[in-house]
C-alpha positions, 0 to 999 in steps of 0.5 A, a space after each residue: 536530326 534523330 535522337 539515333 544521329 545524336 547519341 552517335 556523336 560523343 561531345 553531344 552527349 556528353 553536352 546533354 548529361 552535363 545539362 541533366 546535372 545541372 538541371 537535377 541538382 546533383 552535386 558529386 563529391 570525387 573525394 569521397 564517391 558519395 552525391 547529394 541531391 538538392 532541394 531545388 535550382 538556385 538554393 546555393 545557399 543550403 550549402 555543407 556550411 550553411 547547415 552547420 551555423 547556430 540558427 540553422 541548428 536551432 531550427 532544425 531542434 525546435 522542429 524535432 522538439 515539436 514532433 516529439 511533443 505531438 506525437 507524445 500529445 497525441 499518443 495521451 489523447 490515444 490513451 484516454 479515447 481507449 480507457 474512457 469508455 470503462 470509467 463510470 460514474 455513480 449516483 446513489 440515494 439513501 435514507 438519512 442516518 443511513 451512512 454513519 459507518 463511513 461517516 464514523 470512520 472517516 469523520 464529518 469533515 470528509 463525509 461533507 466534502 465527498 457527499 455534500 451538506 445533511 438536509 432536513 428532509 430529503 434523502 442522502 445523494 451521493 456522487 462517486 465514480 468506478 471502474 469496469 474491470 470485468 466485461 460482464 458488468 463487476 465494477 470497482 469502487 470504494 466503500 464510502 461511496 456506497 456504503 448503506 445506500 438504498 439505490 446505486 445508479 451506473 451511468 455509462 460513458 455513453 449516457 446509458 443507465 443501470 442500477 447496480 447490485 452491491 457485491 461485496 465490500 471492505 469497510 474501513 473500520 474504527 479498529 484499523 481494519 478494511 481498505 474501502 474498497 468495493 465490488 458492484 455488479 451491473 446487469 450488462 455484457 461485452 463492456 469496455 474494462 480496464 485491464 490490471 497493471 502492476 502497481 509495484 512497477 510503478 515509478 515515482 515521477 511516472 505519468 498517470 491519468 485519473 478519470 472519474 466524475 468530480 463534481 458531477 462532470 462525468 469523463 473528466 480526464 485529469 493528469 500528473 504523476 506518481 508522487 510516492 509509493 507505499 504510502 500507509 495510515 490512512 486505512 488498515 489494510 492498502 497500499 496507497 499510490 500517492 499523485 499530484 492528478 487533481 482529485 475532487 469530489 466525485 472521483 472516489 472509486 475512478 481510476 488512475 491509469 499509466 500511459 500503457 492503459 493500464 489499471 494501477 489505482 483506485 482513487 479514494 481519498 485527498 489531503 484538503 488542508 480546509 481548503 474546498 477543492 484539491 491542493 495536488 495531495 491525492 491518494 489511490 488503492 494500488 491496483 495489486 491490493 485491488 485485484 487480490 481482493 477481487 476473489 473474497 469479495 466476489 465469493 464471500 462478499 468480504 475480505 477474510 483476512 488472517 490475524 497473527 496477535 503481535 504489535 510490531 516495530 521496525 528493523 532499525 539501520 543500527 540493529 540491522 547492523 547489528 545483526 550483519 543485515 545488508 540492509 534492514 528488513 524484518 520486524 521486530 515483535 512488540 507484543 504479543 495478544 494472549 491466546 493469539 496464533 502468535 502466542 501458541 506458536 512460541 513467538 516473544 517480544 523483541 524477536 525479529 521475524 525475517 521470513 513468513 511463510 518461505 517469503 522474506 519479510 521486507 516491513 511491518 506493511 509487507 508483513 501485516 498484508 502477508 499475514 492478512 492473505 494467508 489463508 486462515 487455519 493453514 500451517 505457515 513457518 515463520 523464521 525468526 532472530 532470538 537474542 540475535 543470533 538464534 535462529 528459530 523455526 516456528 509454526 503458526 496457525 493464523 485465526 480469521 481477522 474479526 470484530 471480536 479478536 481485534 477488540 480483545 486486542 484493544 482492551 489489551 493495548 488499554 490495559 497494558 495486558 501485553 506480556 513480556 517475556 524473559 528467562 521462561 518467564 512470561 509477565 503482565 501488568 498487575 492490574 485491578 482484576 488480577 489483583 483480586 483474583 491473587 489477593 493483592 492489595 490494590 497499592 501494590 506495584 510490579 508485573 504478575 508472572 501469567 506463564 512459566 515455561 516447562 524445564 526452565 530455571 524459573 520452574 525449577 526455582 518454585 515460580 508459578 503464575 500469580 506470584 509479583 515480581 516487584 524488583 529485578 536486580 535491586 530496581 523497583 517494578 513499578 509496571 510493565 514498561 519499567 520490567 521491559 526496559 530493564 530486561 532490554 537493558 539486560 539483553 544488551 549486557 549478555 547477562 547470565 543469571 537475574 535477581 528477583 525479588 517475587 511476591 506470593 499471592 494471598 499473602 503468603 511472603 516473598 523472596 529473592 530467587 536468583 533464575 538463569 538466563 536462557 541463551 536464547 534471551 541473551 
């Protein structure tokens, strides 16, 4: 019988189609105009009802979870493969007693942890890590890894070794300056380099990986999360990222990398609490800070920072409410250093700095970094609130922050030589040197007038530099701290006049004087 004859018989055609439907396993649902293909003939237990059972759903969920984990696992493997070639091992050799600066800055325990115990005769050998940030051989690391060394050797991920040159460094100083960042260079091109990521965009809890050479184990990878951001106080000018990714001796200068393969930090220091290794608290210099410092390190070999000359307090929630801020921001000026840019610009204690160079001031750390990054000598507009209501726009020209100005600032702090400004009168502590200059006995107490504003009521009443204020509103003045406390209370009370007892230099007597308080001080 031919195929043509078979197809001419309707009954036979119907029987053939029915057999095909059964063989292929097509289930037609006439109610919904849908059909499904069964996986195989005879699998009648995989009915829609069976697919809804708890066991079936659990197995399906586990399969999907496994697939997600497998994809995440492979993503991390790929991430490490892409980024490891940009992280190098750094070994150094130093003649004894040449690493004293880093040792002094961080302390003996920190030094021994990262560089090991001293030996009597052999040169000191150091170990650290670095990150290639440019294909032509520029490598970021920590200053304490390369500070004061005689030789620097860089070992790439492929095992090749290069002698490195120190391009620039930003050492941590006892005066509070420095980020502990350094830039070295090797003579090579076409290297794998890491791209900078935006460390400000990091979220607490975000996954990160650390790559370095802990204990000489090159190309070691550890994983953790961002534990916290904007940690300060470890060095003067750094914005640290805290992480629990394990970091140990030799990781210093290595890379902290986000899941996009971007450099977000330079691993720098850990907290050990006396233990021999990592306890899950590590800190990395943020990539934004590192990237901003690189141009100065390349051009000058050091970091040129601006200096304003003030000490600051945070804006509290109570003060923010009083100033009608939506949330606390800005800084409160605590003291103004003599002959500083701040003093010359007219900044006073208790001024609230809310804007610097057109940018809203967030907090102390923000202003400190903004001032440091501002070009020395550039006229900068600075907006302050004075007396809680008067807004003033001042112009300041920063000077370079160097050892000399910082040392002077510290001497003023130790001697209490900062000035307090109130009612047009600037005063400072009565030091032995000032007492001898103006002929006051060593037993005298009070605060000495250092400056009087032109056209102020104090000037009209005859107050002059060198006068000694011994009482204010009948209360004896024992020190600048006492004076500041009383003045702060007078400002809160909105006093329009104050009574002073002033003593004149060189035994010329004393007198009570009533001074009208300027509106800006109330």
